[in-house]
Steps between C-alpha positions, in 0.01 A plus 500: 500500500640838400581739784324837510723802518350797674597833351596741779298819518719806443562705815368828348170327418464378859581848632244661269232248598571559870494876450164476319354297788624754754363787290163327463481431875594859577234622255236286674593642841514863389175700521323558171370854560691808383446669837662218702781451248581871498519500879741206492712664230525822703529363854724194452815674367476779757450260791787279383724805468401618847566154643842478339606847616366445850669161530840615374529829685301429816655156542849648477405772746365260760794264453730785601279592797484137617879465473554810714246396764651152518848650529386714794349201685808286439721786622298508824538124540874526435521771767314276748746216430794735553356627829439145621855399420657822640310541828487165683381671823139478361509119516120449498458759218234689694621847403581395145154353454345821635708724277424285195126505570464868597760666276530269200157336482654149516408207724808290578573188698787253543435132435787317679624175352273528192592464137348662194201332333564336163499741210168524316439583135559867432203686347577591140329840493564610860691829504513494881660156515765596248576837660524362858720208395739728314526750789549232770770334292674834442476655849485206744648210300379229738275203434136615496146391434214732409125457460337765280218285364143524623248766590649577840589860583836378637819376336704240691880502477727244672879538514740236629726650771727213597303249707203737524247640253390863500132519413368835373145603413470818290191672369447419133419865430848597634673274246279502192300753298211320333391638164209268424228731634648808332551314174145359499348835594697673226394251234133486601475877538657586166302226323169630638582856399598389148192281473268784606655738246489239222136409571396867502659576163425168331132512588468826310683348201302175494153660534501652145606164355210326676260768377623457143481120527139516621407739219661279234327191642159671510541638148601157371181357651286772342423684823476875529832658598486835676764759415788517746796733519848365411709472816827348616833473324556634149478155339170424678358836392595427139335157517183657646486767230553233231214294649264799497583573135451136403168485685372810324603363159329166565182665631493734198538206261221314678270801476576543130444131432174501696374804306596342167332170587185682608486672162568180305245307704234768440559514125507122447196439718312765303568314175398166652180656634414626147559148369259360758233761416530433128479124555194548720321676211567213260258210470619201710686234303786256558744749343383779731538275806851411389583869460362574849720227641801652322418842649475347850835325448655825384365675811648235731833515320498879525436478875786253536747716308403813690522320834848372417620844392328680787623269774380608845595866475306745708371260768598578858608235747255409775486250785309203359361178645683252275314198633166659412641601161593137425156379606339764280698370202390146588132607509532672164647185346221295658246717315687423177472126577852441640604374843795655684576423865656770719725475809686780679734529799637805678375857528282568192516882523772610256563824312473449122330660197175305536365502143838437340589220739159340454544514126838330530347212695188482278717452190686213669185336642305522171798362313506207747123448478507482119760223500420304816202354679633554854649835603645579843583854618721524811622821664738563788637813666815477709862614525426817308356326191159426355505175301203379294517172305254390229507125422312307234486142374522591132760395243761736644783682320845361409767652730688627193201726423467656848670824403360517147132490594532834680592673174218707346308322222694175554285188442554136588333219315263465792469880528575507872544876508204605289259718689137516401567776248725264307793743497755291690549773763354338814821389667692803374252734669508290818881508522512875430257561786696275736828674413343843540426392861869416548450125456486241223326189367673163478381176340548140611348157480180482704436224755165461323683404182466821299656845535573691820516880481652669807449873553741646759495866604650678804245584766 
């Protein structure tokens, strides 16, 4: 059997893959809002700089202070040892103990016949331990043992004096200047001041962006946008001015299109009305009936074309009971001889353009009713979205045609997107309405066996 040779992965590839994972993890942890990210960008470098400066300079300062305090205490201990050795008349050390306690702030005692305890591990970051050890070695130069670890207010020092041990207790504050409280207070204080300043200024910069975002979102959903004054930084003001200009251009185009369609609709309906009057004056015959049917078809086609071109312009958004709207569509289809079941979950009160949204759903439901025997309408409102699905048990649509059937005037062999005017605009109008609400329509295979149309809009 041939052996498999594994090709080693190049080191740069491994490094890049690891860096991408770290970057992705960091991106997941970081806040997503501009406000929070701006605060981090402003505060983090300043706090790190403050921490570095405080650590370097303040640590060096307190190291010097600790060394001098320790040197003073060791000098007092050295003086006590000299006095003990030079004045044997104070054999019980009564006067020396009094002088040490009252004048030097030290508590001393002699431990006859004792030896020093075994040496313990020296703390790595203890400035006091290092300073005391260095000073005792330099000034006394006798075997010693010190205990600087713990939360006690005292420091214990033992020095071997021949067969005896001199035991000294000194106040920790007399040997060591602690910088932890000052350092913490400095960092917390400066950070809070910087945070307060950053929040004050950033809030005023973020508010215009939020106002512009809300206006763009409302305008995209066809809602009325009140005029608001450009505020904030120069770039935000320029974006706000550009939005106002764009909104005015779009509204002007909509008004012009609406006026043109009204004129076209009036003129064409006038001609069709004359046709109907002329046909009504002619003696009934099979040819006249056929011509009347052609006029009716022309009228329906005209309505379809005008509806497609007009869209839902001019209708204001209003809070609508979507569940009741779906049941109303079901009742209308029942009158036409079709059966459509309705289910709904969540809060049914949602702000939409009622007539336009109903028309979107009617086009989908009628399309389903024409090609299926069983139609199910299901709505749900949750997580900021309104989702309505229309299922049927008809022949369905090949997945390759899902995008194509939304094109105006596009026809399948089974004519899935023909509306009742026969223009092939039903699904196109429905998708335009859904997109004008900030959403969209997607197609999929229905659990009933036919086509599923899903209308999703933000709510």
